[in-house]
N, C-alpha and C positions, 0 to 999 in steps of 0.2 A: 402720198395722198391718204388722208384719213378715210378709213372704211366706214360706210354707213351701217347702222344697225339693221339687221335683217329681221323683218316681221312677216314671215311666210303666210301666216293665217289672216293678215290684214286685208280686208276687201272694202271697196267703196260702199258708202251708205247711199243706196240708189234713190231712196226717198228724197234725200237732200240734193242729189245730182239732178233728178227730174225737176225739183223745185228751181234749181239754178237755170236749167234749160227753159222752164216756163217763164221765169222772170226775164230772161233774155228776149223771149218772144213778145212778152208784154212791152218791153222797152222799144220793140219795133212797131208797136201799135196794135198787136194782136189781142183779142179778147180771150182770156184763158180761164177755164173752170178748174179750180184747185180741189182735187180729191186725193192728193198724194201724201200730204203731211198730216200727222195726227195732232191737229191743232184746233182748238175751239175757235169758232168764228166770232163769238161774243167777247165783249170787253169784260174786265173785272167789274164787280158790283159798284154802283155809284158811290156807296159809302167808302169803298176802298180808294177810289180816285180822289175823293174829297180829303181823306185822311193823308194821302200821299202828297197832295198839293200843299196842305197845311204844314206837314213835316218838312217838305223841301224848302219852305219859306222861313221856318223858325228853328229848325234843328241843324246841327253842324254836319251830319252824315259822315261820321268818322268810323274807324274800325269798331267792331263790337267784340265781345269775347268769342273765342273760336267756337264754342258750343252754341252761340247765338244768344240774343237778349233773353234774360230770365222771364220777362213778361210773355214773350212768344212761347217759350218752352212750357211755361205754366198753362197757357191757353191750350197748347197741344195735349198736355196731360189731362186737362178738362175734357177735351175732345174724346179721348179714349174712355174716360169715365162715362160720358154722356152717350156715346155711340156704341160702345162695346162692353160697358160695365166692367172695365179693367182699371185697376189702380196702377198708374205709372208715375215713377219718381221723375220730376223734371230734370234731375241730374243725369238720368239715363237717356235723355233726348239730346241729339246734336243736330243743329240746323246746318244744312249743306247748300252749296251752290248748285241747286237743282239735284234731281235724283242721280244724274250722271256722276257727280262728285261722291254721292252716297255709295254708288257701286264701287268706285275706286277705293274708298276708305274701308268698306266692308270686306272686300277681297284682301286688301293688304294687311288688315288687322286680324281678320278671322282665320287666315290660312298661312301655312308656311309656303315659301317659294317652291314651285314645282308641284303643288297640290293639284288634284283633279277636281274640277267643279262642274257639276252636271246642270244642263238646261234642256228645255224641251225644243224639239224641232217639229214644226216651225216655231220660231220665237223671235224676240226683239233682236235685231242684228248687232247692236252694240254689245250685247252680252259676250258673244264670241270674240269680238275684236278687243274689248277691254280685257277679258280674261287672258287671252293669249299674249297681248301686248305687255301685260304686267308680269309675265313669266309663269303663269299657271297653265294648266292643260284643260281645255274644254272637253266635256263628254256630252254627247247629244242623245236624248231619249226621244224617239219618234212618237208622236201622237197622230191620231187618224180622224178624218172627217166622220167616219161611220160611228165613232165613239164620242162625237161632239167635240173633238179636239181636246178632250180632257185627259190629264195624267191621273193615274191611280197608284195605290200602294203596290199592287202586283207588278206594275210597270217598273217601279223603282227597284223592287227586289230582283226582278229578272235582269235589269240593266246592271245592277251592282254585282250580281253573280257572274255576268259576262266580263265586266271591267269595273273593279271597285273604284269608288270615288270618295272624296273627302267632304264635299259640299253639294247642296242642291239649291238652286235658285228657281223659284216658281212664282209666276205672276197670275193673279186671279182677281178681276178679269184680266185676260191675256191679250197681248198684241202679237200677231195680227188677227187672231181668230175671235176674240171676245169671249172665249170659253171661261167658265167659272167652275171651281170645285165647291161643293156645298160643305156644310159644317162637319158632317160625319165623314165625308171623304177626306177633308183636310185633317181631321183627327187621325184617320188611318195612315195618311201620308206622314204625319209627324211621328207617329209610333214607329213606322218603318224606319224613319231616319234615326230615331233614338236607338232602336234595336241594332242598327248597322253602324252606329257611331258617325253619322253624317250630320254636319252642321247645316241647319235649314235657314235659308234666307227667303223672306216673303216680300215680293215686290207688290205693293198695294197701291201703286200710283193711280190706278183706275177705280179705286174705291169711291163710292158716291155715284158711280155710273152703271150700276146694275139695272137690268130691265125686268125686275120682279123677284129674282132670287135674293135671299138675305145674304148680306156680306159678313163674312167672318174674318176677323183679324187673327193671325196666328198667335197673337198675344193672349187671346182668350183661352188658348189650349196649351201653351207651352211658354214658360218664362225664359227659355234659353234661345228661342227663335230671334233672329236678327231681322228687323223690320225696316223697309225702305218705302218712303212715301214722298209726295211732291204736291206743290200747289199748281202745277202746270195744267193738269187735265180738268178735273172737276171745278177748280177755282179759276180757270181761264187765264192763267198767268205764265204761259210758256216762256215769254221773253224776260220775265222777272228773275229767272234762274234761282228758284227757292225750293228746297226740299228739306227732308229731315230723316234722321235715323233714330230708331229706338234700339238701344244696345243692352245686352245682358251685362251684369255687373262687371264681369272679368274683362270686358273689352272697352269699358268707358274711358279710362285714363289713357290707354294706349291710342285709342282712336282720336281723343282730344289732342294729344301731342302731335299726331300725324296731321290732323286738320290745321293746327297752328302753323306748321311748317309748309304744307302744300297749298293751302288756300287762305290763310290768315283768318278770314271770316266771310260769311255770306253778306251780300249788300245790305247796308243798314236800312235803306229806303224800302227795299223789298220785304224786310222783316216787319216794318210798319204795315205794309200792305197785307202780309200774311195774317197778322194778328186780327185785323179787322175782317178779313175774308172769312175767317172761321165762324163769325157770327152772322153771316149773310146766306144761310142755307136756302131760304125761300127763293132768293134770286137765282141761285145756282141750280136748284131743283127745277125751276122754270126753264132754264137752258137745257137741262137733261130731257125734259119733255119734248123740246124741239128736236133733239138728236133722235129720240125714239121715233118721232113722226118721220124724220128724214130716212131713218133706217128701214122702216116699213115700206116707204115708197121706193127706195133704191133696191131693196132685195127683191121685191116683186118685179121691178123693171129688169133686173139682171136675169131673173128666171126667164122672162119673156124673150130676152135677147140671146138666150142660149148658154149663159154661163152655168157652170156646174157647181153643185153644193151651195147654191145661194140660199141663205136662211138668216132669219133675225138672230143676232148673237145674244149670249147671256148678258153681256155688258160691254163697256167701252163704246166706241163709235166706228167700228170697222166692219166691212164685208170682205171676207177672204174667199175668193171663188176660183174655180177651175176654168181654164181656157181650152180644154180639149174640144176639137171640132171647130174652133175659131182661129187658133194660131198654134204654132209649134214652140215659140220662144217668147217668154213674157217680157224680156228686156226690149226686144225688137217690137213687140206688140205695143208696149207702153210708149216707146219713142215715136212710133208711127201714129198712134192715136193722138199724141200731143201735137205732132207736126201737122197732121191732116185735119183733125177735128177740134183741136184746141182744148182737149181734156187731159189733165195730168193725173195719173194714177201710179202706184208703186209696184214694180215687178216683184213676184214672189221670191226671186233669188235673194232678196234682202233677208228673208226670214227662213229660208230653207235652201241651202247650197246644193242639196242633192235633187230634190223634186220641185224646187221653186220655179223652174222654168215653165211649169204647167199651171201656175197660179198668179193671180193679181190681187192686190189689196186696194180697196177704195175706202177713203175716210168720208164719213157723212156728218162731220161736226160743224160744217160751215153753213152758209146762208141757204135757206130753203129754195129761193128763186134760182140761185146759181145751180143747185143740185138738179132742179127740174130742167134747166137749160143744158146741163151736162148730159142728162139722160137723153134728151132730144138729139144732141150732137152725136152721142155714142150710137144711137139707133141708126142715124144716117151713115155713120162710119161703117157699121157692121152690115149694112144693106148691100155693100158692094164687095167684090172679091178682094181679099187681103193677100198681098204678095209678101208675106213675112213668115 
């Protein structure tokens, strides 16, 4: 009998498991408030929908070059010039099947097998699962609520001294905390990486969703940084599976060849949508204003309900809060709240395998009326003793 590959680090993605449970309850006729998945409630801009409808009727929708259509890559280069005052060669941009494919390509082309790649804890759960599944070794650097969940250069140097690593992946704004590093902090982090010989990967998929702090792309500070971005969050295109990489010169050809073989190309229709979306910032900024409104309402309500460390984040659309005094285990808490109150949230163990049982993440990217309803349901749920 053929043996199965052993993936000892692989764990469930609880946000998706709670979503599946929620969908099952909805199929039974239950009314569920979705605060579990980091997914904008809004549709793409009307101009995007119109362009896609036209293209679907008139264009063949065949394979594109593995790097993506040149017109989209040129538009992305213009994005960096306009937003970050950085000149990017379109040849250094590779369009991907969502940021998830971008992570796979970045790890496989940027590092030798067995390399150690550092990420923050708490952090996006797919980081650990992808890194370990591809034959690399994840290294976690803990960040803390009292420091605004931010990583700094001293943290990197201390972690490297304890256990040297080859790469560092940092998201700003971050999932699940919404924490951002400002320009000077990012410059210090990049210098520390250069000094230590660490390849820096910048996850910028929540760019466009800061709540007041200026957003700095690592490209502004270092032409060797590897950039991952996506149309999923700011551009409300999660299901379109469209992202991109900005690569240093030495990685371009190798990454292109790997993309040819692993993914062939990103969906052609999604690339049409992405090019149009880049020019619709007024629409998307209006959606962000709704997220900010939701976040302010939710964080105040969470404080009143007794959740710990409830605060408005620097960016993205999440509240990552403690459940001390409310429950002992975040998985049991989230399952109970879904079953009893019809509110879906994500247990913190997705983001922190050590201390995540003490935390829950709420997404506030959805409909405002649904959020208000969810708060009312949670208040009722928490008003009675919880046997969890």
